[in-house]
Backbone as numpy.savetxt, mean C-alpha at the origin, in Angstrom:
# Nx Ny Nz CAx CAy CAz Cx Cy Cz
-0.91 19.47 -0.62 -2.15 18.84 -1.00 -3.09 18.84 0.20
-4.27 19.31 0.01 -5.27 19.38 1.06 -5.99 18.04 1.16
-6.13 17.53 2.39 -6.85 16.28 2.60 -8.32 16.61 2.76
-9.16 15.98 1.93 -10.60 16.26 1.96 -11.37 15.01 1.51
-12.01 14.37 2.45 -12.80 13.18 2.14 -14.24 13.53 1.79
-14.58 14.79 1.81 -15.94 15.21 1.46 -16.68 15.76 2.67
-17.80 16.43 2.39 -18.56 17.06 3.48 -19.09 16.01 4.46
-18.91 16.31 5.73 -19.47 15.45 6.77 -18.74 14.14 7.00
-17.62 13.91 6.30 -16.87 12.66 6.46 -15.80 12.88 7.53
-15.87 12.10 8.59 -14.86 12.19 9.63 -13.64 11.37 9.21
-12.46 11.81 9.62 -11.26 11.08 9.31 -10.23 11.32 10.41
-9.25 10.46 10.48 -8.16 10.59 11.43 -6.86 10.19 10.76
-5.76 10.46 11.42 -4.46 10.14 10.86 -3.93 8.82 11.36
-2.82 8.39 10.76 -2.14 7.19 11.22 -0.65 7.38 11.08
0.09 6.58 11.81 1.55 6.63 11.76 2.05 5.67 10.68
2.69 6.22 9.65 3.23 5.34 8.62 4.39 4.52 9.19
5.11 5.03 10.17 6.18 4.26 10.81 5.60 3.05 11.54
4.47 3.23 12.21 3.83 2.11 12.89 3.29 1.10 11.88
2.82 1.59 10.73 2.36 0.68 9.68 3.52 -0.19 9.19
4.73 0.37 9.11 5.88 -0.45 8.72 6.09 -1.57 9.73
6.02 -1.25 11.01 6.19 -2.29 12.04 5.15 -3.39 11.88
3.92 -3.01 11.59 2.86 -3.99 11.45 3.02 -4.81 10.17
3.52 -4.19 9.11 3.77 -4.91 7.86 4.84 -5.98 8.06
5.79 -5.70 8.91 6.90 -6.62 9.14 6.60 -7.65 10.25
5.50 -7.50 10.96 5.15 -8.36 12.10 4.41 -9.60 11.63
5.06 -10.76 11.71 4.46 -11.97 11.17 3.34 -12.55 12.03
2.96 -11.86 13.09 1.78 -12.28 13.86 0.49 -11.92 13.13
0.59 -10.95 12.21 -0.58 -10.54 11.42 -0.70 -11.44 10.18
-1.94 -11.70 9.73 -2.11 -12.46 8.48 -1.45 -11.72 7.31
-0.91 -12.49 6.37 -0.19 -11.93 5.22 -1.02 -10.88 4.47
-2.30 -11.12 4.31 -3.16 -10.18 3.58 -3.15 -8.81 4.24
-3.23 -8.78 5.56 -3.24 -7.50 6.27 -1.86 -6.89 6.32
-0.82 -7.69 6.28 0.53 -7.16 6.21 0.74 -6.44 4.88
0.14 -6.96 3.82 0.18 -6.28 2.52 -0.48 -4.90 2.64
-1.62 -4.85 3.29 -2.33 -3.58 3.51 -1.48 -2.61 4.32
-0.87 -3.08 5.41 -0.02 -2.22 6.21 1.17 -1.71 5.39
1.72 -2.57 4.53 2.83 -2.15 3.66 2.38 -1.04 2.72
1.17 -1.15 2.21 0.63 -0.09 1.33 0.49 1.21 2.10
-0.06 1.16 3.30 -0.22 2.37 4.11 1.12 2.98 4.47
2.09 2.13 4.77 3.42 2.60 5.15 4.11 3.33 4.00
4.06 2.77 2.79 4.84 3.28 1.68 4.09 4.26 0.78
2.80 4.44 0.99 2.00 5.24 0.05 2.53 6.67 -0.08
2.56 7.12 -1.33 2.97 8.49 -1.60 1.71 9.38 -1.67
1.85 10.59 -2.18 0.73 11.53 -2.20 -0.40 11.13 -3.14
-0.17 10.19 -4.04 -1.26 9.74 -4.91 -1.72 8.33 -4.54
-1.32 7.86 -3.35 -1.80 6.58 -2.86 -1.12 5.36 -3.47
0.07 5.55 -4.02 0.82 4.43 -4.61 2.01 4.08 -3.72
2.19 2.79 -3.47 3.30 2.30 -2.66 4.14 1.38 -3.54
5.27 1.90 -4.02 6.12 1.15 -4.94 7.15 0.30 -4.20
7.47 -0.86 -4.79 8.46 -1.78 -4.25 9.35 -2.27 -5.38
10.63 -2.46 -5.10 11.53 -3.07 -6.07 11.15 -4.54 -6.24
11.64 -5.16 -7.29 11.37 -6.58 -7.52 11.83 -7.39 -6.31
10.93 -8.18 -5.75 11.22 -9.02 -4.61 11.21 -8.33 -3.26
11.11 -7.01 -3.24 11.18 -6.27 -1.99 9.99 -6.56 -1.07
8.79 -6.61 -1.63 7.61 -6.86 -0.80 7.72 -8.22 -0.10
8.22 -9.23 -0.80 8.41 -10.55 -0.19 9.38 -10.46 0.99
10.43 -9.67 0.84 11.39 -9.49 1.93 10.76 -8.82 3.14
9.90 -7.85 2.90 9.21 -7.17 3.99 8.27 -8.14 4.71
7.68 -9.06 3.95 6.73 -10.01 4.50 7.39 -11.26 5.07
8.71 -11.28 5.13 9.44 -12.43 5.69 9.02 -12.65 7.14
9.11 -13.89 7.58 8.79 -14.21 8.97 9.93 -13.75 9.87
9.67 -13.73 11.16 10.69 -13.30 12.11 11.94 -14.16 12.06
11.81 -15.42 11.63 12.99 -16.29 11.53 13.64 -16.22 10.15
13.23 -15.23 9.33 13.89 -14.98 8.06 13.37 -15.74 6.86
12.29 -16.50 7.02 11.73 -17.24 5.89 10.94 -16.28 5.01
11.36 -16.18 3.75 10.72 -15.28 2.80 9.59 -16.04 2.10
8.38 -15.45 2.06 7.28 -16.14 1.39 7.54 -16.27 -0.11
6.99 -17.31 -0.69 7.16 -17.53 -2.12 6.49 -16.43 -2.93
6.91 -16.30 -4.18 6.30 -15.33 -5.09 4.78 -15.55 -5.15
4.37 -16.83 -5.24 2.95 -17.16 -5.32 2.20 -16.76 -4.04
2.82 -16.94 -2.88 2.19 -16.55 -1.61 1.96 -15.05 -1.55
2.96 -14.29 -2.00 2.83 -12.82 -2.00 1.76 -12.39 -3.01
1.79 -12.97 -4.20 0.78 -12.66 -5.22 -0.62 -12.98 -4.70
-0.78 -14.13 -4.04 -2.07 -14.51 -3.48 -2.52 -13.55 -2.38
-1.58 -13.11 -1.54 -1.91 -12.17 -0.47 -2.36 -10.84 -1.06
-1.70 -10.38 -2.12 -2.13 -9.14 -2.79 -3.53 -9.35 -3.38
-3.78 -10.50 -3.98 -5.09 -10.81 -4.53 -6.18 -10.81 -3.47
-5.89 -11.38 -2.31 -6.87 -11.38 -1.21 -7.11 -9.96 -0.70
-6.04 -9.16 -0.61 -6.19 -7.77 -0.18 -7.04 -6.98 -1.18
-6.88 -7.27 -2.47 -7.72 -6.64 -3.49 -9.17 -7.08 -3.34
-9.40 -8.38 -3.12 -10.76 -8.90 -2.98 -11.46 -8.30 -1.76
-10.70 -7.97 -0.72 -11.26 -7.36 0.48 -11.31 -5.84 0.38
-10.93 -5.29 -0.77 -10.84 -3.85 -1.04 -9.93 -3.11 -0.05
-8.93 -3.82 0.45 -7.93 -3.17 1.29 -6.97 -2.36 0.43
-6.72 -2.84 -0.77 -5.89 -2.13 -1.75 -6.67 -2.06 -3.06
-6.23 -1.19 -3.96 -6.92 -1.00 -5.23 -6.82 -2.18 -6.17
-7.76 -2.27 -7.10 -7.82 -3.38 -8.06 -6.61 -3.43 -8.98
-5.90 -2.32 -9.12 -4.72 -2.28 -9.99 -3.42 -2.57 -9.23
-3.53 -2.98 -7.98 -2.35 -3.29 -7.17 -1.63 -4.53 -7.70
-0.31 -4.50 -7.57 0.55 -5.62 -7.93 1.62 -5.76 -6.85
2.46 -6.77 -6.96 3.55 -6.92 -6.00 4.58 -5.79 -6.14
4.55 -5.08 -7.25 5.47 -3.95 -7.48 4.90 -2.62 -7.03
3.56 -2.49 -6.99 2.94 -1.24 -6.55 1.55 -1.53 -5.98
1.40 -1.26 -4.70 0.11 -1.38 -4.05 -0.55 -0.01 -4.07
-1.81 0.04 -4.46 -2.52 1.31 -4.52 -3.60 1.36 -3.45
-3.88 2.57 -2.99 -4.94 2.78 -2.01 -6.00 3.69 -2.62
-7.27 3.33 -2.47 -8.35 4.14 -3.04 -8.40 5.54 -2.40
-8.70 6.55 -3.20 -8.76 7.93 -2.76 -9.77 8.14 -1.64
-10.87 7.39 -1.68 -11.89 7.55 -0.64 -11.43 6.95 0.69
-10.31 6.23 0.67 -9.80 5.57 1.87 -8.51 6.21 2.39
-7.67 6.69 1.49 -6.36 7.21 1.88 -6.04 8.48 1.11
-5.59 9.48 1.84 -5.08 10.71 1.24 -3.88 11.14 2.06
-2.93 11.78 1.40 -1.71 12.18 2.08 -1.27 13.54 1.58
-0.93 14.40 2.49 -0.34 15.68 2.15 1.13 15.66 2.53
1.81 16.73 2.25 3.20 16.84 2.68 4.17 16.03 1.88
4.94 15.18 2.55 6.02 14.41 1.92 5.50 13.29 1.03
6.37 12.89 0.12 6.04 11.78 -0.78 5.78 12.29 -2.18
6.19 11.54 -3.13 6.06 11.95 -4.53 4.62 11.91 -5.04
4.48 12.36 -6.27 3.18 12.37 -6.93 3.27 11.63 -8.27
4.21 10.67 -8.33 4.41 9.89 -9.55 4.48 8.42 -9.18
4.26 7.58 -10.17 4.39 6.15 -9.98 5.09 5.57 -11.20
6.25 4.96 -10.99 6.99 4.40 -12.12 6.34 3.11 -12.63
5.51 2.48 -11.83 4.83 1.25 -12.25 3.56 1.56 -13.04
2.73 2.46 -12.52 1.46 2.78 -13.16 1.51 4.04 -14.03
2.54 4.85 -13.86 2.66 6.06 -14.66 1.76 7.20 -14.24
1.17 7.11 -13.06 0.25 8.16 -12.60 1.00 9.43 -12.25
0.47 10.55 -12.69 1.08 11.85 -12.43 0.23 12.68 -11.48
-1.04 12.39 -11.38 -1.94 13.12 -10.50 -2.72 12.12 -9.65
-3.30 12.55 -8.55 -3.96 11.60 -7.67 -5.06 10.78 -8.37
-4.89 9.48 -8.33 -5.92 8.53 -8.70 -6.45 8.71 -10.12
-5.58 9.17 -11.01 -5.94 9.24 -12.43 -4.81 8.63 -13.24
-5.13 8.05 -14.33 -4.15 7.43 -15.21 -3.57 8.51 -16.11
-2.25 8.53 -16.23 -1.60 9.49 -17.13 -1.97 9.16 -18.58
-2.11 10.19 -19.40 -2.51 9.97 -20.80 -1.37 9.42 -21.62
């Protein structure tokens, strides 16, 4: 998949491994940790899937305290309100807008939560 943000749009890369570290680092606000988790896990269509309860585990504090379901849901809601993740994001799948994130190479092109088969389009 070719990365193309459009004519004249500058872009740079990021380390998904470093995004994982930041998602797990409780020094960052929960809302931004949700965003880092999305960047870390995103596949080729910008979807970052999590098993039930997995995102809460990733967002646990350094002393092992897991945030409540409501705290995680609220953090996803705040990330959506700040347009850090897509409006269709949930605790099971965080989405990244195409104008913000594109990925070539590794990673699937499907989403078991949203059913997407192609980048940023809903499967029929």
